N, CA and C atoms as a LAMMPS dump frame, in Angstrom:
ITEM: TIMESTEP
0
ITEM: NUMBER OF ATOMS
657
ITEM: BOX BOUNDS ff ff ff
-5.0000000000000000e+02 5.0000000000000000e+02
-5.0000000000000000e+02 5.0000000000000000e+02
-5.0000000000000000e+02 5.0000000000000000e+02
ITEM: ATOMS id mol type element x y z
1 1 1 N -129.811 116.296 -29.629
2 1 2 C -129.815 115.965 -31.058
3 1 3 C -131.256 116.002 -31.579
4 2 1 N -131.493 116.725 -32.676
5 2 2 C -132.854 116.838 -33.195
6 2 3 C -133.423 115.472 -33.567
7 3 1 N -134.736 115.31 -33.371
8 3 2 C -135.398 114.067 -33.729
9 3 3 C -135.505 113.973 -35.239
10 4 1 N -135.176 112.81 -35.777
11 4 2 C -135.306 112.604 -37.22
12 4 3 C -136.775 112.578 -37.612
13 5 1 N -137.11 113.06 -38.807
14 5 2 C -138.509 113.022 -39.256
15 5 3 C -139.042 111.589 -39.254
16 6 1 N -140.316 111.451 -38.907
17 6 2 C -140.923 110.124 -38.927
18 6 3 C -141.012 109.599 -40.352
19 7 1 N -140.816 108.296 -40.49
20 7 2 C -141.005 107.681 -41.799
21 7 3 C -142.496 107.641 -42.114
22 8 1 N -142.83 107.377 -43.369
23 8 2 C -144.236 107.309 -43.773
24 8 3 C -144.976 106.246 -42.969
25 9 1 N -144.32 105.128 -42.731
26 9 2 C -144.928 104.059 -41.954
27 9 3 C -145.138 104.477 -40.501
28 10 1 N -144.164 105.201 -39.937
29 10 2 C -144.282 105.68 -38.562
30 10 3 C -145.402 106.702 -38.429
31 11 1 N -145.536 107.559 -39.43
32 11 2 C -146.612 108.552 -39.414
33 11 3 C -147.969 107.853 -39.433
34 12 1 N -148.114 106.858 -40.317
35 12 2 C -149.382 106.127 -40.406
36 12 3 C -149.692 105.421 -39.094
37 13 1 N -148.678 104.827 -38.479
38 13 2 C -148.862 104.122 -37.212
39 13 3 C -149.234 105.093 -36.094
40 14 1 N -148.59 106.258 -36.077
41 14 2 C -148.853 107.25 -35.047
42 14 3 C -150.266 107.815 -35.196
43 15 1 N -150.683 108.095 -36.427
44 15 2 C -152.031 108.606 -36.66
45 15 3 C -153.08 107.582 -36.235
46 16 1 N -152.792 106.307 -36.494
47 16 2 C -153.74 105.269 -36.088
48 16 3 C -153.828 105.166 -34.568
49 17 1 N -152.697 105.373 -33.899
50 17 2 C -152.705 105.377 -32.432
51 17 3 C -153.579 106.501 -31.903
52 18 1 N -153.497 107.657 -32.531
53 18 2 C -154.341 108.788 -32.137
54 18 3 C -155.816 108.434 -32.333
55 19 1 N -156.136 107.86 -33.486
56 19 2 C -157.526 107.507 -33.784
57 19 3 C -158.05 106.437 -32.828
58 20 1 N -157.231 105.432 -32.544
59 20 2 C -157.655 104.358 -31.644
60 20 3 C -157.929 104.887 -30.242
61 21 1 N -157.063 105.781 -29.783
62 21 2 C -157.246 106.355 -28.449
63 21 3 C -158.476 107.246 -28.405
64 22 1 N -158.659 108.041 -29.449
65 22 2 C -159.84 108.914 -29.517
66 22 3 C -161.117 108.086 -29.532
67 23 1 N -161.11 106.97 -30.263
68 23 2 C -162.293 106.111 -30.317
69 23 3 C -162.643 105.589 -28.927
70 24 1 N -161.64 105.144 -28.189
71 24 2 C -161.889 104.65 -26.83
72 24 3 C -162.505 105.747 -25.958
73 25 1 N -162.016 106.966 -26.096
74 25 2 C -162.521 108.071 -25.285
75 25 3 C -163.948 108.442 -25.691
76 26 1 N -164.245 108.399 -26.997
77 26 2 C -165.589 108.712 -27.464
78 26 3 C -166.585 107.679 -26.952
79 27 1 N -166.215 106.401 -27.016
80 27 2 C -167.094 105.339 -26.552
81 27 3 C -167.363 105.491 -25.051
82 28 1 N -166.343 105.85 -24.3
83 28 2 C -166.474 105.947 -22.843
84 28 3 C -167.205 107.213 -22.395
85 29 1 N -166.857 108.35 -22.992
86 29 2 C -167.349 109.634 -22.477
87 29 3 C -168.231 110.403 -23.451
88 30 1 N -168.37 109.927 -24.692
89 30 2 C -169.17 110.639 -25.678
90 30 3 C -168.339 111.61 -26.489
91 31 1 N -168.76 111.844 -27.723
92 31 2 C -168.011 112.736 -28.609
93 31 3 C -167.96 114.156 -28.08
94 32 1 N -169.056 114.593 -27.472
95 32 2 C -169.116 115.98 -27.004
96 32 3 C -168.098 116.262 -25.898
97 33 1 N -167.636 115.22 -25.209
98 33 2 C -166.64 115.411 -24.144
99 33 3 C -165.204 115.273 -24.63
100 34 1 N -165.029 114.895 -25.885
101 34 2 C -163.671 114.768 -26.425
102 34 3 C -163.103 116.148 -26.732
103 35 1 N -161.848 116.342 -26.408
104 35 2 C -161.146 117.568 -26.795
105 35 3 C -159.721 117.188 -27.179
106 36 1 N -159.101 118.041 -27.955
107 36 2 C -157.726 117.767 -28.37
108 36 3 C -156.801 117.774 -27.15
109 37 1 N -157.117 118.609 -26.177
110 37 2 C -156.299 118.674 -24.96
111 37 3 C -156.399 117.37 -24.171
112 38 1 N -157.628 116.872 -23.99
113 38 2 C -157.813 115.617 -23.255
114 38 3 C -157.159 114.447 -24
115 39 1 N -157.303 114.449 -25.319
116 39 2 C -156.713 113.385 -26.13
117 39 3 C -155.197 113.406 -26.017
118 40 1 N -154.621 114.607 -26.075
119 40 2 C -153.17 114.736 -25.962
120 40 3 C -152.682 114.255 -24.597
121 41 1 N -153.443 114.605 -23.546
122 41 2 C -153.061 114.18 -22.199
123 41 3 C -153.063 112.662 -22.088
124 42 1 N -154.082 112.015 -22.665
125 42 2 C -154.149 110.556 -22.631
126 42 3 C -152.962 109.935 -23.363
127 43 1 N -152.517 110.57 -24.42
128 43 2 C -151.414 110.046 -25.228
129 43 3 C -150.047 110.46 -24.688
130 44 1 N -150.028 111.348 -23.7
131 44 2 C -148.767 111.794 -23.134
132 44 3 C -147.997 112.726 -24.035
133 45 1 N -148.718 113.632 -24.685
134 45 2 C -148.074 114.592 -25.597
135 45 3 C -148.824 115.913 -25.525
136 46 1 N -148.382 116.888 -26.293
137 46 2 C -149.062 118.174 -26.326
138 46 3 C -150.135 118.166 -27.408
139 47 1 N -151.127 119.013 -27.222
140 47 2 C -152.171 119.131 -28.235
141 47 3 C -151.591 119.601 -29.566
142 48 1 N -150.546 120.414 -29.506
143 48 2 C -149.9 120.896 -30.734
144 48 3 C -149.428 119.743 -31.597
145 49 1 N -148.924 118.695 -30.969
146 49 2 C -148.458 117.534 -31.719
147 49 3 C -149.602 116.906 -32.506
148 50 1 N -150.766 116.778 -31.88
149 50 2 C -151.911 116.184 -32.567
150 50 3 C -152.382 117.083 -33.703
151 51 1 N -152.324 118.395 -33.485
152 51 2 C -152.733 119.325 -34.537
153 51 3 C -151.833 119.232 -35.77
154 52 1 N -150.661 118.652 -35.616
155 52 2 C -149.797 118.437 -36.779
156 52 3 C -150.36 117.371 -37.716
157 53 1 N -151.31 116.575 -37.199
158 53 2 C -151.843 115.46 -37.982
159 53 3 C -153.343 115.586 -38.275
160 54 1 N -154.074 116.228 -37.377
161 54 2 C -155.517 116.39 -37.555
162 54 3 C -155.902 117.813 -37.19
163 55 1 N -156.811 118.394 -37.961
164 55 2 C -157.154 119.803 -37.766
165 55 3 C -157.986 120.035 -36.512
166 56 1 N -158.827 119.08 -36.145
167 56 2 C -159.666 119.208 -34.956
168 56 3 C -160.324 117.858 -34.651
169 57 1 N -161.128 117.829 -33.606
170 57 2 C -161.734 116.557 -33.2
171 57 3 C -162.771 116.082 -34.211
172 58 1 N -163.332 116.995 -34.987
173 58 2 C -164.298 116.592 -36.002
174 58 3 C -163.627 115.813 -37.13
175 59 1 N -162.444 116.231 -37.512
176 59 2 C -161.718 115.459 -38.515
177 59 3 C -161.368 114.076 -37.974
178 60 1 N -161.014 114.018 -36.693
179 60 2 C -160.719 112.726 -36.068
180 60 3 C -161.958 111.832 -36.104
181 61 1 N -163.113 112.395 -35.791
182 61 2 C -164.37 111.645 -35.846
183 61 3 C -164.587 111.051 -37.241
184 62 1 N -164.405 111.86 -38.26
185 62 2 C -164.619 111.402 -39.631
186 62 3 C -163.615 110.332 -40.037
187 63 1 N -162.386 110.494 -39.609
188 63 2 C -161.362 109.521 -39.977
189 63 3 C -161.571 108.19 -39.27
190 64 1 N -162.063 108.23 -38.031
191 64 2 C -162.393 106.989 -37.326
192 64 3 C -163.507 106.26 -38.06
193 65 1 N -164.557 106.982 -38.392
194 65 2 C -165.683 106.379 -39.095
195 65 3 C -165.247 105.829 -40.456
196 66 1 N -164.442 106.588 -41.165
197 66 2 C -163.972 106.154 -42.472
198 66 3 C -163.168 104.861 -42.376
199 67 1 N -162.295 104.806 -41.373
200 67 2 C -161.48 103.604 -41.196
201 67 3 C -162.365 102.394 -40.901
202 68 1 N -163.385 102.597 -40.081
203 68 2 C -164.304 101.512 -39.775
204 68 3 C -165.03 101.017 -41.009
205 69 1 N -165.54 101.927 -41.816
206 69 2 C -166.264 101.527 -43.026
207 69 3 C -165.338 100.855 -44.041
208 70 1 N -164.095 101.294 -44.082
209 70 2 C -163.137 100.654 -44.99
210 70 3 C -162.815 99.23 -44.537
211 71 1 N -162.677 99.028 -43.219
212 71 2 C -162.439 97.678 -42.704
213 71 3 C -163.635 96.772 -43.003
214 72 1 N -164.83 97.284 -42.777
215 72 2 C -166.027 96.485 -43.034
216 72 3 C -166.133 96.133 -44.514
217 73 1 N -165.878 97.109 -45.374
218 73 2 C -165.978 96.848 -46.809
219 73 3 C -164.982 95.772 -47.237
220 74 1 N -163.796 95.797 -46.664
221 74 2 C -162.804 94.781 -46.999
222 74 3 C -163.322 93.385 -46.707
223 75 1 N -164.022 93.221 -45.585
224 75 2 C -164.565 91.911 -45.227
225 75 3 C -165.738 91.527 -46.119
226 76 1 N -166.616 92.492 -46.421
227 76 2 C -167.744 92.198 -47.297
228 76 3 C -167.287 91.869 -48.715
229 77 1 N -166.323 92.63 -49.202
230 77 2 C -165.833 92.41 -50.564
231 77 3 C -165.136 91.065 -50.675
232 78 1 N -164.428 90.657 -49.633
233 78 2 C -163.762 89.355 -49.635
234 78 3 C -164.793 88.237 -49.775
235 79 1 N -165.869 88.32 -48.997
236 79 2 C -166.934 87.316 -49.093
237 79 3 C -167.626 87.376 -50.444
238 80 1 N -167.826 88.567 -50.967
239 80 2 C -168.469 88.729 -52.275
240 80 3 C -167.657 88.028 -53.361
241 81 1 N -166.335 88.125 -53.258
242 81 2 C -165.458 87.571 -54.292
243 81 3 C -165.244 86.066 -54.155
244 82 1 N -165.508 85.512 -52.975
245 82 2 C -165.195 84.107 -52.731
246 82 3 C -166.212 83.145 -53.319
247 83 1 N -167.44 83.614 -53.585
248 83 2 C -168.501 82.709 -54.018
249 83 3 C -169.1 83.16 -55.35
250 84 1 N -169.25 82.212 -56.257
251 84 2 C -169.923 82.498 -57.52
252 84 3 C -171.434 82.363 -57.372
253 85 1 N -171.867 81.46 -56.486
254 85 2 C -173.293 81.263 -56.254
255 85 3 C -173.856 82.449 -55.475
256 86 1 N -174.881 83.128 -56.008
257 86 2 C -175.405 84.341 -55.362
258 86 3 C -175.892 84.12 -53.935
259 87 1 N -176.512 82.96 -53.666
260 87 2 C -177.021 82.699 -52.326
261 87 3 C -175.892 82.504 -51.328
262 88 1 N -174.906 81.688 -51.693
263 88 2 C -173.768 81.469 -50.807
264 88 3 C -172.981 82.759 -50.598
265 89 1 N -172.91 83.559 -51.652
266 89 2 C -172.204 84.841 -51.56
267 89 3 C -172.85 85.75 -50.529
268 90 1 N -174.172 85.916 -50.621
269 90 2 C -174.873 86.81 -49.702
270 90 3 C -174.833 86.263 -48.281
271 91 1 N -174.978 84.967 -48.124
272 91 2 C -174.894 84.381 -46.789
273 91 3 C -173.513 84.612 -46.172
274 92 1 N -172.475 84.476 -46.981
275 92 2 C -171.124 84.737 -46.491
276 92 3 C -170.928 86.19 -46.107
277 93 1 N -171.525 87.095 -46.868
278 93 2 C -171.406 88.516 -46.569
279 93 3 C -172.108 88.871 -45.259
280 94 1 N -173.26 88.258 -45.029
281 94 2 C -173.977 88.543 -43.783
282 94 3 C -173.175 88.05 -42.588
283 95 1 N -172.58 86.876 -42.721
284 95 2 C -171.735 86.371 -41.627
285 95 3 C -170.523 87.282 -41.43
286 96 1 N -169.989 87.842 -42.515
287 96 2 C -168.864 88.776 -42.401
288 96 3 C -169.296 90.055 -41.69
289 97 1 N -170.524 90.503 -41.954
290 97 2 C -171.059 91.69 -41.282
291 97 3 C -171.177 91.442 -39.781
292 98 1 N -171.719 90.277 -39.427
293 98 2 C -171.805 89.925 -38.01
294 98 3 C -170.419 89.853 -37.377
295 99 1 N -169.494 89.25 -38.069
296 99 2 C -168.14 89.11 -37.529
297 99 3 C -167.523 90.473 -37.259
298 100 1 N -167.701 91.4 -38.184
299 100 2 C -167.162 92.739 -37.977
300 100 3 C -167.804 93.385 -36.753
301 101 1 N -169.13 93.353 -36.684
302 101 2 C -169.831 94.021 -35.598
303 101 3 C -169.497 93.474 -34.225
304 102 1 N -169.263 92.159 -34.139
305 102 2 C -168.957 91.531 -32.855
306 102 3 C -167.499 91.725 -32.461
307 103 1 N -166.591 91.664 -33.444
308 103 2 C -165.166 91.754 -33.136
309 103 3 C -164.665 93.204 -33.023
310 104 1 N -165.396 94.143 -33.592
311 104 2 C -165.008 95.555 -33.513
312 104 3 C -166.179 96.373 -32.944
313 105 1 N -166.583 96.092 -31.697
314 105 2 C -167.778 96.752 -31.154
315 105 3 C -167.651 98.268 -31.045
316 106 1 N -166.46 98.764 -30.754
317 106 2 C -166.304 100.213 -30.652
318 106 3 C -166.494 100.89 -32.008
319 107 1 N -165.875 100.322 -33.022
320 107 2 C -166.076 100.868 -34.364
321 107 3 C -167.543 100.764 -34.754
322 108 1 N -168.154 99.616 -34.478
323 108 2 C -169.558 99.427 -34.862
324 108 3 C -170.441 100.475 -34.193
325 109 1 N -170.177 100.759 -32.933
326 109 2 C -170.987 101.749 -32.214
327 109 3 C -170.871 103.138 -32.828
328 110 1 N -169.655 103.55 -33.128
329 110 2 C -169.5 104.906 -33.66
330 110 3 C -170.01 105.001 -35.091
331 111 1 N -169.992 103.879 -35.814
332 111 2 C -170.49 103.867 -37.189
333 111 3 C -172.009 103.867 -37.259
334 112 1 N -172.671 103.168 -36.304
335 112 2 C -174.103 102.928 -36.453
336 112 3 C -174.97 103.315 -35.252
337 113 1 N -174.401 103.491 -34.082
338 113 2 C -175.233 103.701 -32.897
339 113 3 C -175.077 105.066 -32.235
340 114 1 N -173.865 105.587 -32.198
341 114 2 C -173.624 106.795 -31.423
342 114 3 C -174.034 108.061 -32.178
343 115 1 N -174.418 109.068 -31.388
344 115 2 C -174.787 110.357 -31.976
345 115 3 C -173.531 111.211 -32.14
346 116 1 N -172.805 110.94 -33.209
347 116 2 C -171.655 111.778 -33.565
348 116 3 C -171.969 112.463 -34.89
349 117 1 N -171.349 113.603 -35.174
350 117 2 C -171.64 114.312 -36.42
351 117 3 C -171.362 113.447 -37.646
352 118 1 N -172.206 113.627 -38.674
353 118 2 C -172.061 112.884 -39.92
354 118 3 C -172.049 113.862 -41.089
355 119 1 N -172.104 113.346 -42.294
356 119 2 C -171.888 114.161 -43.493
357 119 3 C -172.695 115.454 -43.5
358 120 1 N -173.999 115.363 -43.3
359 120 2 C -174.839 116.553 -43.404
360 120 3 C -174.47 117.621 -42.385
361 121 1 N -173.883 117.209 -41.27
362 121 2 C -173.47 118.177 -40.255
363 121 3 C -172.261 118.999 -40.701
364 122 1 N -171.554 118.507 -41.72
365 122 2 C -170.339 119.185 -42.163
366 122 3 C -170.499 119.893 -43.511
367 123 1 N -171.684 119.794 -44.095
368 123 2 C -171.919 120.477 -45.367
369 123 3 C -171.768 121.987 -45.163
370 124 1 N -171.001 122.608 -46.049
371 124 2 C -170.776 124.045 -45.95
372 124 3 C -169.628 124.445 -45.051
373 125 1 N -168.93 123.432 -44.492
374 125 2 C -167.773 123.71 -43.639
375 125 3 C -166.496 123.284 -44.357
376 126 1 N -165.369 123.602 -43.746
377 126 2 C -164.082 123.236 -44.342
378 126 3 C -163.888 121.726 -44.404
379 127 1 N -164.641 121.009 -43.579
380 127 2 C -164.497 119.55 -43.535
381 127 3 C -165.459 118.822 -44.473
382 128 1 N -166.218 119.556 -45.26
383 128 2 C -167.17 118.884 -46.159
384 128 3 C -166.49 117.881 -47.101
385 129 1 N -165.326 118.187 -47.709
386 129 2 C -164.69 117.194 -48.588
387 129 3 C -164.311 115.908 -47.85
388 130 1 N -163.807 116.034 -46.622
389 130 2 C -163.465 114.844 -45.84
390 130 3 C -164.735 114.083 -45.492
391 131 1 N -165.776 114.814 -45.115
392 131 2 C -167.044 114.183 -44.772
393 131 3 C -167.635 113.459 -45.973
394 132 1 N -167.468 114.029 -47.148
395 132 2 C -167.979 113.38 -48.358
396 132 3 C -167.231 112.077 -48.636
397 133 1 N -165.93 112.083 -48.405
398 133 2 C -165.138 110.855 -48.585
399 133 3 C -165.579 109.783 -47.591
400 134 1 N -165.852 110.203 -46.352
401 134 2 C -166.349 109.258 -45.341
402 134 3 C -167.707 108.706 -45.75
403 135 1 N -168.577 109.545 -46.274
404 135 2 C -169.896 109.102 -46.721
405 135 3 C -169.772 108.092 -47.857
406 136 1 N -168.884 108.363 -48.802
407 136 2 C -168.677 107.438 -49.913
408 136 3 C -168.18 106.085 -49.409
409 137 1 N -167.297 106.096 -48.397
410 137 2 C -166.793 104.846 -47.825
411 137 3 C -167.926 104.055 -47.187
412 138 1 N -168.837 104.744 -46.527
413 138 2 C -169.956 104.062 -45.881
414 138 3 C -170.916 103.488 -46.923
415 139 1 N -171.205 104.251 -47.97
416 139 2 C -172.174 103.813 -48.971
417 139 3 C -171.667 102.648 -49.819
418 140 1 N -170.35 102.471 -49.888
419 140 2 C -169.814 101.313 -50.613
420 140 3 C -170.281 100.019 -49.965
421 141 1 N -170.401 100.011 -48.647
422 141 2 C -170.876 98.826 -47.941
423 141 3 C -172.333 98.531 -48.295
424 142 1 N -173.139 99.573 -48.344
425 142 2 C -174.536 99.388 -48.727
426 142 3 C -174.63 98.919 -50.172
427 143 1 N -173.859 99.542 -51.05
428 143 2 C -173.956 99.24 -52.476
429 143 3 C -173.578 97.796 -52.793
430 144 1 N -172.531 97.278 -52.157
431 144 2 C -172.113 95.913 -52.459
432 144 3 C -173.121 94.903 -51.905
433 145 1 N -173.788 95.245 -50.804
434 145 2 C -174.826 94.37 -50.272
435 145 3 C -176.053 94.379 -51.179
436 146 1 N -176.438 95.545 -51.637
437 146 2 C -177.567 95.65 -52.566
438 146 3 C -177.27 94.909 -53.866
439 147 1 N -176.035 94.995 -54.326
440 147 2 C -175.629 94.284 -55.536
441 147 3 C -175.737 92.778 -55.335
442 148 1 N -175.325 92.301 -54.156
443 148 2 C -175.399 90.868 -53.867
444 148 3 C -176.844 90.393 -53.801
445 149 1 N -177.742 91.204 -53.248
446 149 2 C -179.15 90.838 -53.187
447 149 3 C -179.761 90.837 -54.579
448 150 1 N -179.435 91.842 -55.376
449 150 2 C -179.966 91.909 -56.744
450 150 3 C -179.563 90.681 -57.555
451 151 1 N -178.352 90.164 -57.3
452 151 2 C -177.864 89.004 -58.049
453 151 3 C -178.714 87.764 -57.799
454 152 1 N -179.412 87.711 -56.659
455 152 2 C -180.28 86.577 -56.362
456 152 3 C -181.409 86.437 -57.378
457 153 1 N -181.778 87.547 -58.007
458 153 2 C -182.957 87.561 -58.861
459 153 3 C -182.642 87.585 -60.346
460 154 1 N -181.362 87.531 -60.685
461 154 2 C -180.995 87.501 -62.094
462 154 3 C -181.538 86.227 -62.727
463 155 1 N -182.287 86.387 -63.815
464 155 2 C -182.891 85.243 -64.484
465 155 3 C -184.192 84.782 -63.864
466 156 1 N -184.71 85.548 -62.895
467 156 2 C -185.958 85.16 -62.223
468 156 3 C -187.031 86.229 -62.403
469 157 1 N -186.994 86.913 -63.507
470 157 2 C -187.983 87.943 -63.761
471 157 3 C -187.534 89.308 -63.274
472 158 1 N -188.301 90.314 -63.656
473 158 2 C -187.951 91.695 -63.311
474 158 3 C -188.305 91.999 -61.863
475 159 1 N -187.388 92.613 -61.18
476 159 2 C -187.614 93.044 -59.795
477 159 3 C -187.31 94.534 -59.713
478 160 1 N -188.258 95.302 -59.22
479 160 2 C -188.069 96.747 -59.144
480 160 3 C -186.957 97.107 -58.161
481 161 1 N -186.22 98.139 -58.513
482 161 2 C -185.083 98.573 -57.689
483 161 3 C -185.521 98.928 -56.277
484 162 1 N -186.719 99.487 -56.144
485 162 2 C -187.194 99.866 -54.804
486 162 3 C -187.37 98.64 -53.92
487 163 1 N -187.806 97.523 -54.491
488 163 2 C -187.978 96.308 -53.703
489 163 3 C -186.621 95.76 -53.255
490 164 1 N -185.622 95.872 -54.14
491 164 2 C -184.264 95.443 -53.759
492 164 3 C -183.756 96.306 -52.614
493 165 1 N -184.002 97.612 -52.706
494 165 2 C -183.561 98.526 -51.653
495 165 3 C -184.23 98.179 -50.322
496 166 1 N -185.536 97.941 -50.35
497 166 2 C -186.249 97.62 -49.121
498 166 3 C -185.757 96.312 -48.513
499 167 1 N -185.453 95.32 -49.354
500 167 2 C -184.964 94.046 -48.846
501 167 3 C -183.568 94.218 -48.251
502 168 1 N -182.752 95.068 -48.851
503 168 2 C -181.415 95.343 -48.32
504 168 3 C -181.512 95.981 -46.941
505 169 1 N -182.389 96.957 -46.804
506 169 2 C -182.549 97.637 -45.524
507 169 3 C -183.124 96.686 -44.47
508 170 1 N -184.054 95.826 -44.875
509 170 2 C -184.623 94.862 -43.937
510 170 3 C -183.55 93.914 -43.409
511 171 1 N -182.717 93.408 -44.317
512 171 2 C -181.65 92.496 -43.913
513 171 3 C -180.656 93.207 -43.005
514 172 1 N -180.304 94.421 -43.371
515 172 2 C -179.386 95.235 -42.561
516 172 3 C -179.963 95.462 -41.165
517 173 1 N -181.261 95.788 -41.106
518 173 2 C -181.905 96.05 -39.824
519 173 3 C -181.914 94.807 -38.943
520 174 1 N -182.2 93.65 -39.539
521 174 2 C -182.204 92.399 -38.772
522 174 3 C -180.827 92.134 -38.159
523 175 1 N -179.787 92.252 -38.978
524 175 2 C -178.428 91.991 -38.498
525 175 3 C -178.012 93.032 -37.463
526 176 1 N -178.35 94.279 -37.72
527 176 2 C -177.972 95.355 -36.796
528 176 3 C -178.608 95.154 -35.424
529 177 1 N -179.88 94.739 -35.412
530 177 2 C -180.549 94.528 -34.148
531 177 3 C -179.869 93.457 -33.3
532 178 1 N -179.479 92.363 -33.933
533 178 2 C -178.819 91.281 -33.21
534 178 3 C -177.472 91.739 -32.669
535 179 1 N -176.679 92.404 -33.514
536 179 2 C -175.354 92.861 -33.094
537 179 3 C -175.463 93.857 -31.938
538 180 1 N -176.369 94.807 -32.051
539 180 2 C -176.498 95.843 -31.022
540 180 3 C -176.942 95.25 -29.688
541 181 1 N -177.879 94.306 -29.724
542 181 2 C -178.329 93.672 -28.482
543 181 3 C -177.219 92.841 -27.854
544 182 1 N -176.469 92.139 -28.685
545 182 2 C -175.383 91.318 -28.157
546 182 3 C -174.286 92.202 -27.563
547 183 1 N -173.881 93.222 -28.301
548 183 2 C -172.796 94.086 -27.82
549 183 3 C -173.173 94.864 -26.571
550 184 1 N -174.452 95.122 -26.376
551 184 2 C -174.895 95.856 -25.191
552 184 3 C -174.981 94.963 -23.957
553 185 1 N -174.655 93.671 -24.127
554 185 2 C -174.665 92.702 -23.033
555 185 3 C -176.068 92.315 -22.585
556 186 1 N -177.101 92.716 -23.316
557 186 2 C -178.463 92.397 -22.894
558 186 3 C -178.783 90.913 -23.017
559 187 1 N -178.088 90.218 -23.922
560 187 2 C -178.34 88.779 -24.045
561 187 3 C -178.04 88.056 -22.735
562 188 1 N -177.105 88.593 -21.962
563 188 2 C -176.748 87.952 -20.687
564 188 3 C -177.89 88.026 -19.684
565 189 1 N -178.799 88.988 -19.884
566 189 2 C -179.92 89.152 -18.965
567 189 3 C -181.024 88.135 -19.221
568 190 1 N -181.048 87.553 -20.415
569 190 2 C -182.149 86.649 -20.759
570 190 3 C -181.684 85.239 -21.081
571 191 1 N -180.379 85.021 -21.107
572 191 2 C -179.871 83.697 -21.454
573 191 3 C -178.603 83.394 -20.669
574 192 1 N -178.491 82.132 -20.248
575 192 2 C -177.257 81.693 -19.582
576 192 3 C -176.153 81.399 -20.586
577 193 1 N -176.504 81.385 -21.861
578 193 2 C -175.541 81.079 -22.919
579 193 3 C -175.663 82.115 -24.038
580 194 1 N -175.248 83.361 -23.764
581 194 2 C -175.427 84.435 -24.761
582 194 3 C -174.714 84.164 -26.08
583 195 1 N -173.536 83.529 -26.037
584 195 2 C -172.818 83.243 -27.287
585 195 3 C -173.597 82.243 -28.137
586 196 1 N -174.198 81.244 -27.475
587 196 2 C -175.009 80.279 -28.205
588 196 3 C -176.247 80.919 -28.796
589 197 1 N -176.88 81.825 -28.034
590 197 2 C -178.04 82.554 -28.537
591 197 3 C -177.659 83.396 -29.754
592 198 1 N -176.505 84.035 -29.676
593 198 2 C -176.017 84.817 -30.801
594 198 3 C -175.878 83.957 -32.048
595 199 1 N -175.229 82.816 -31.923
596 199 2 C -175.031 81.939 -33.085
597 199 3 C -176.363 81.48 -33.659
598 200 1 N -177.323 81.186 -32.806
599 200 2 C -178.64 80.76 -33.278
600 200 3 C -179.307 81.88 -34.082
601 201 1 N -179.235 83.107 -33.572
602 201 2 C -179.864 84.232 -34.259
603 201 3 C -179.16 84.558 -35.574
604 202 1 N -177.84 84.421 -35.597
605 202 2 C -177.111 84.62 -36.856
606 202 3 C -177.591 83.595 -37.887
607 203 1 N -177.705 82.353 -37.465
608 203 2 C -178.187 81.302 -38.367
609 203 3 C -179.591 81.629 -38.888
610 204 1 N -180.439 82.187 -38.013
611 204 2 C -181.801 82.541 -38.413
612 204 3 C -181.787 83.634 -39.484
613 205 1 N -180.964 84.652 -39.282
614 205 2 C -180.886 85.744 -40.261
615 205 3 C -180.353 85.225 -41.594
616 206 1 N -179.318 84.403 -41.532
617 206 2 C -178.733 83.852 -42.759
618 206 3 C -179.731 82.95 -43.472
619 207 1 N -180.449 82.118 -42.732
620 207 2 C -181.417 81.2 -43.339
621 207 3 C -182.555 81.954 -44.011
622 208 1 N -182.91 83.118 -43.482
623 208 2 C -184.019 83.899 -44.028
624 208 3 C -183.739 84.358 -45.458
625 209 1 N -182.477 84.423 -45.823
626 209 2 C -182.115 84.862 -47.172
627 209 3 C -182.689 83.919 -48.224
628 210 1 N -182.843 82.64 -47.866
629 210 2 C -183.352 81.67 -48.853
630 210 3 C -184.773 81.97 -49.273
631 211 1 N -185.503 82.789 -48.525
632 211 2 C -186.891 83.123 -48.861
633 211 3 C -187 84.368 -49.732
634 212 1 N -185.888 85.02 -50.001
635 212 2 C -185.961 86.31 -50.693
636 212 3 C -186.621 86.2 -52.062
637 213 1 N -186.286 85.175 -52.831
638 213 2 C -186.868 85.055 -54.176
639 213 3 C -188.382 84.919 -54.109
640 214 1 N -188.871 84.149 -53.132
641 214 2 C -190.312 83.97 -52.981
642 214 3 C -190.965 85.258 -52.512
643 215 1 N -190.243 86.026 -51.699
644 215 2 C -190.821 87.256 -51.145
645 215 3 C -191.044 88.332 -52.211
646 216 1 N -190.048 88.535 -53.063
647 216 2 C -190.161 89.678 -53.976
648 216 3 C -189.871 89.336 -55.421
649 217 1 N -189.556 88.113 -55.724
650 217 2 C -189.264 87.762 -57.111
651 217 3 C -190.438 88.06 -58.008
652 218 1 N -190.135 88.771 -59.12
653 218 2 C -191.139 89.033 -60.129
654 218 3 C -192.12 90.135 -59.776
655 219 1 N -191.905 90.828 -58.646
656 219 2 C -192.85 91.883 -58.262
657 219 3 C -192.346 93.235 -58.725
């Protein structure tokens, strides 16, 4: 008896299973070692089946990254909406960023650490539109963080956009460094209580936000 067509929900679930499995393989063996044949073998199906949903491994790479950035944005936007006070809002967003990076280490790695193709690598190819959508998803995370930082200075004099950008990147770099060191297990080499060290460093990054107005206000 012929198999009935998958429902829309089943298709979405099946595509996510493909992406989740591909992500695990990329983290373990690197993007350059991923192939549709290897992915199909891991899933117990033919490569033809996967080609019914994704054109090639590059599209899979972009869709994994896009999904990660969309999940992160959901957490940042939730924190942004929960607080009217600009300082509490930004502090909540930073904690949400840490939470994402620690709870989704594989996604975090492919989004920020691993050498996988990104937008510029796909310019001029058939995948450029998909790559552009992935880039837009990633930049939404940056934009909402920059917006939250800018809100700290409303009513405190003029602050040049370049200074806001630099402060956003500095904050991002501080948080990224902590997450990457923790996820790489290096904290275990220098501390008997890596989770406690992590919490202390998160508190330090969050507390540093209170100095932002003094650092660049009115400059």
